[in-house]
PAMARRO-926281 format. One line per 8 residues: their letters; for each residue x, y, z of N, C-alpha, C. Coordinates in pm, whole numbers. Layout:
# PAMARRO-926281
A	X Y Z X Y Z X Y Z  ...
# end
This chain:
# PAMARRO-926281
RYCHNGMA	-5529 25274 -1257 -5483 25142 -1286 -5498 25050 -1164  -5460 25098 -1044 -5471 25014 -925 -5614 25001 -876  -5699 25096 -908 -5836 25093 -859 -5928 25017 -954  -5876 24969 -1063 -5955 24893 -1159 -5988 24756 -1101  -6109 24711 -1115 -6155 24581 -1065 -6145 24565 -914  -6153 24678 -840 -6160 24670 -694 -6031 24638 -622  -5915 24654 -685 -5789 24626 -617 -5760 24728 -509  -5806 24852 -526 -5783 24960 -430 -5900 25056 -438
SILTGVRV	-5907 25144 -340 -6013 25245 -337 -5951 25382 -316  -6007 25484 -381 -5967 25622 -357 -6073 25683 -266  -6028 25739 -153 -6120 25797 -57 -6108 25949 -59  -6220 26018 -44 -6219 26163 -33 -6270 26201 105  -6240 26321 149 -6287 26368 279 -6211 26309 396  -6093 26253 373 -6012 26195 479 -5895 26288 507  -5869 26315 634 -5756 26398 672 -5650 26309 735  -5524 26347 720 -5412 26270 775 -5330 26362 866
RSSIAEVS	-5310 26315 990 -5225 26390 1084 -5096 26311 1103  -4982 26377 1085 -4853 26310 1098 -4751 26403 1163  -4641 26346 1207 -4533 26422 1270 -4453 26497 1165  -4393 26606 1206 -4305 26683 1118 -4161 26648 1157  -4080 26612 1060 -3943 26567 1088 -3857 26676 1152  -3866 26799 1101 -3784 26908 1152 -3870 26998 1240  -3868 26973 1370 -3951 27046 1464 -3882 27174 1506  -3959 27281 1513 -3911 27412 1556 -3997 27458 1673
PDHPSTRT	-3939 27527 1771 -4021 27575 1884 -4131 27671 1842  -4118 27731 1724 -4216 27829 1675 -4332 27766 1599  -4323 27635 1573 -4425 27568 1493 -4472 27441 1564  -4594 27394 1532 -4641 27269 1593 -4560 27149 1545  -4560 27042 1623 -4482 26923 1587 -4558 26827 1496  -4684 26858 1467 -4764 26775 1377 -4829 26863 1270  -4873 26798 1165 -4948 26869 1060 -5068 26785 1022  -5173 26851 978 -5292 26782 930 -5316 26824 786
EDPLVVIF	-5328 26726 698 -5341 26753 554 -5462 26682 496  -5502 26723 378 -5611 26661 302 -5552 26598 176  -5476 26489 187 -5414 26430 69 -5510 26338 -6  -5467 26295 -120 -5538 26189 -192 -5504 26058 -121  -5605 25986 -75 -5583 25862 0 -5621 25744 -88  -5526 25656 -109 -5551 25533 -183 -5536 25418 -84  -5638 25334 -74 -5640 25225 23 -5625 25092 -50  -5531 25012 -5 -5513 24875 -52 -5552 24782 63
PVGRPLSE	-5674 24732 66 -5718 24647 177 -5658 24508 168  -5535 24492 216 -5462 24367 201 -5514 24259 296  -5527 24292 425 -5566 24192 523 -5715 24178 541  -5789 24287 524 -5935 24288 542 -5997 24377 435  -6121 24350 395 -6187 24438 300 -6214 24575 365  -6225 24676 284 -6247 24813 333 -6372 24823 419  -6472 24741 393 -6596 24744 472 -6574 24704 618  -6464 24636 648 -6433 24596 785 -6340 24693 858
WPPGTLIE	-6296 24799 790 -6210 24898 854 -6294 24982 950  -6233 25037 1055 -6310 25122 1147 -6355 25250 1078  -6471 25302 1116 -6520 25426 1054 -6438 25546 1100  -6445 25653 1023 -6377 25776 1062 -6325 25850 941  -6283 25975 965 -6231 26058 856 -6093 26114 888  -6027 26062 995 -5893 26108 1030 -5801 25987 1045  -5689 25991 974 -5586 25889 988 -5476 25949 1073  -5447 25886 1187 -5341 25930 1278 -5215 25851 1244
RNGSEL	-5116 25917 1189 -4990 25849 1158 -4897 25872 1274  -4846 25766 1332 -4756 25776 1445 -4612 25774 1392  -4571 25883 1334 -4437 25890 1277 -4433 25987 1161  -4315 26013 1112 -4301 26108 1002 -4309 26037 867  -4315 26115 762 -4318 26061 626 -4186 25994 596  -4191 25891 514 -4067 25824 471 -4018 25884 343
# end
């Protein structure tokens, strides 16, 4: 529904690295996942975004 008529794009092959809220000394403090990524290019079209296949999230999930 959101990707109809170019309102958003679904990207494949993108990995997301983010912080883990409950850190343990036995585990890393970040995780890298292969989620479904939906992009809403609000300020700039997707063609103007920087290239790459890794999104670095500076913070934990909300």
